[in-house]
N, C-alpha and C positions, 0 to 999 in steps of 0.2 A: 570554525570559520568566523566566529564572532556573531554579532547581531546581524541577521540577514536583512537585506533590503527587499523590496518587492521582487527584484531580479538582480542578482549580484554577479551573474556571468556576463562577460562582454560578448562572448560568442556562444551560441547554443550548438552542442554536438549533434551529429546526425542520429536521430533516434531510431533504433532497430528493434527495441523491445520496450513495452510499457508494463511496469509492475505496480499494482495498486492494492493498498489495504482496503478492507471492506467497511467495517463499522466505524463511524466517525469520519470516514473519508469518502468512499464511493456512495454509501447510503446516507440518507437524511436521518435526522434524529428519530423519525417515525419508522426507521428501518426499511424505507422504500428507496428505489433508485429513480432519479428524475429522468424524464425523457431525454433531456439534453445530455446528461452523462452517458446514457445508453447509446444515443445516436453518435456521440463523439467517439466512443470506443469502437463502435461498429464501423465507423468510417476509417478509423485507424487500421482495424483488422482487414477491411476490404482493400486498403491501400498497401497491404503487405507487412504491416507492423503487428506482430503477435502481442497478445495481452495475457499476463499471468496474474492470478489472484494470490495474495499473500496475507494470511489472517491468523490470529491466535486461536480461532475456533475450528470446529470440525468441518470436514468436507460435507457431511450430511446436512449441516445447517445452512449450507450455501448452494444447494442444488438449484434453487430458483434463480440465483444470480448467474450461475453457469449456463442455465437454459436461456435466460433473457439475453445473454451476450452470445449465445451459440458458440461457446468456447471449445476449442479442440487442442488445448495446450495443457501441459502439466500444471499443477498448482501447489502452493506452499501452505500447509495447514498446521494447526496446533502449535503455533509459535515457531514454525520451521522444523518441528520434530518429525513431520511426515511430509514427504513429497508424493503426491498421488499422480498417477498417469491419467490421461483423459478418460479412460474407461473405468476409473475408480479403483484400480489395483495399486498396491503400494510399490512405489519406485525406490524410495529410501526411507529409513526411519532411525530415530535415536531415542533410547529409553532411559529412564532413571534406574540406577542400580537399586535392587530391592532393599538392601541395607540402608542406603541413603534415604529412600522413600520412608522406610520404617522410622528412622530417626526424626524426620520432619513431621510425620503424622503424630507420633507419640509426643514430641515436644509441643506441638500446637494444641492437640486435644487436651493435654494435661493443663493447659492454660485457658481452656474454655473456648477455643476456636473450633469452627466447623471446617471439615476438609472434604474436598471432592477430588477424585482421581479420573484422569482422562486415559482411556485405553482404546486407541483407534477412534472409531466413531461412537464409542460408548462412554457414558458419564456414570461413574460409580460413587455411591454414598453409603454411609453406615446405616442410616435409617431414613424413612420417609420424613421430609422436612420442607415446610412451605417456603422458607427462606432460600433453600438450595434449589427447590423446584422452580423458583422464579427465573432461573437461568433460561428456561424454555421460552420466556418472553422475548429473548434475544434469538429465537429460532434455533436454539441448540436442542439436541435430543433430550427427552425427559430423563432425568437421572434415575438410575436403578439402585434401589436399596439392596445391599448384599451382606449386611452385617459388618463386623469390624474389618476395616480396609487392610489392616496389617496381616490378616489371615489369607489374603489373596495376592500378595506381592510376588510370590514365586510361581503362581499358576497362570498369570497372564501379563503381557507387557504393560507397564505404566509409563506413559509418555510425559505427563506433567501432573502437578498437584495445584489445586486452587484452595487458598485459605481465605475464609470469609470473616469480616469484622468491620468495625468502623474505621474510617481513614486514620484517625488519631492512634487507635490501638494497633492497626496494621503497620504504621510507621515505626512504632516501638518494637513490634514483633520482627519486622524486617531487620532492624539493627541487631536484635538478639540472634536471629538465625544466621545472619552474615558472620557474626562472631563465632557461632557454634560450628558452622559448616566450613569456614576458613577456605573459601574458594572452590569447594567441592561440588557446588551447585550454583546455578544462575538464578537470581531473583529479579523479577521484573513486574511491571504493571501495565494495564491498558488504560484507557480513559474511563473505564468503569471503576469507580473509586472504592467499592466495597470488597475488593478481593486482591490478593497477592499471589503471584504465580511462581512456582518453583520448577525449574527446568534442569536437565542435565548440564553439567559445567560446560561453558562455552557455547551452548546452544542459542541460536537466535534465527530470526528470519534472514538476517544478512548472511549467516553461514550457509543456510540452505540455498540462498540465491547464488552464492559462489559455486556451489555444486551444480546447480541447474544451468548456469551460464556456461560452465565448462562443457557440459554434455550437449548444450545447444549450439556451441561454437560461436557465441556472441561475446564481443569485448565489452567489459563493464563500462567503458567510456561511452558506449552507444546505448546505454540503458537509462530510462527515466523511471524513477521511483516516486510514488505519491503516497503520503501517509500522514498520520496525526498522533499516534501514541508513542510512548517511550519505547515500546517494543518495535517501532519502525526506525529508530535512531540508526542502528547499524546499517540497514539497507540504504537509507537516505545518505549517510556519510559515504557509503561505498559507491553509489551510482555516479555515472558521468553527469547526470542532472538529477539532483535531489530536490523534490518539491514538497513543501508542507502546506496543508490547508490552514487557514487563519485560526481555526479552533485547536490547533495542534499543541501538544505538550511543549513547554518552553525549551526543554533540552533538544527536542526534535526540530523545532523552529530554528534554533541556533545552528544546527548542523546543515540546514537546507541551503541550497543555492537560490531558491526562489520561494516566495510565499504567495499563494493564490487565495481566492475567496473560500469561505467555509464550506463544510459538507452540506449545509442547507442552502447554499447559493451556487451550486454547480461547480465547485472548485475543481473537480476532476476534469470536467469538460473544458474549463478555462485553460488548464495546463495542457491538455491534449491539443486543443485548437491552437494555442500559442506556440507550443514547442515541438509538437510531433507531426501534425498533419502537414502534408505537402502544401506549400504556399501556392495559391492560384497565380498563374502567369498573368501579368498585366498586359492588356492588348497593346500591340506596338503602335506608336504614334504614326498616323497616316502620313505618307509622303506625298508631296505634290507631284502628279504625273509630269513626265518630261515635256510632253506637248503643252500642257497648261503652263508650265514654268516658262517655256519659251515665249508663249503668247503674252504672259505677264511681263516678261522682260522687254518684249517689243513695245507693249503698250506704254511702259514706263519711259522708254527711249523716245517714243513719239511725243509723249506729254512734255518731256524735257525740251525737245526741239521747238514745240509750240511756244513754250515760255521764253525761249531764246529769241524767237521771231518777234514776240510781243515786246521784248526788251529793246530790239533794234529799232522797232517802230517808234 
């Protein structure tokens, strides 16, 4: 769509579903939700507009967000690889092929990178590691050391891999992996700069959203998506109204129909209030009662007659 303006749509579609990313979008940089964001989403829900969370993280890491909003809708987690029902049971899932996961892990570890595997709500690592354990600072579950990851690929589902390193090294690794995998896996990143994510080919939050919309019977044109990361790009491009917060990845901003304030400035609330909440009816302009109108007309006629008499005099 080119470089977005603050609002590039001439008309806003009727919003029947709100989908929001969590980290860097709904939550502040200190990982808390502002009162204004919470109240705006609650107003939307109370007015009959469901809210769906869509995050690259586990459902377990976002229980507090679900509770704060009192959500009773399915959610998109682990980069769209798992759709959970409101009760926490798995509705849909997509996993990495074991052989594909083995190739990525081996290729990365041989070059000195650390790798973490996501299996449902569990985070698996080779050995205890302070750098990898720091992911719990983002409210993710504490990683579990299980020995060589390649030994566990056929015994439990692996949804995605996280590879850790410096931004510069990860950029080079991403190029190498894309060449090695030749489209057999999807590589993406969030706004957390120290990791690269490897997903099943074609997987994305956008793909999961399509599945969910089909099951909910909601037309994509009536969906508003709010996000910030590269991993929100497909959803924002898909939605009837794609909204990026001002701190969003450049690619995501370019795909958006509108750009709102940052995650630290209640951007989600701004989008919900402006585009989704029912507009308050303006009070009708008071009409002059017929009786008063007649009296006013008579008074004006009398005044006119008096002026004519004065003129004759």
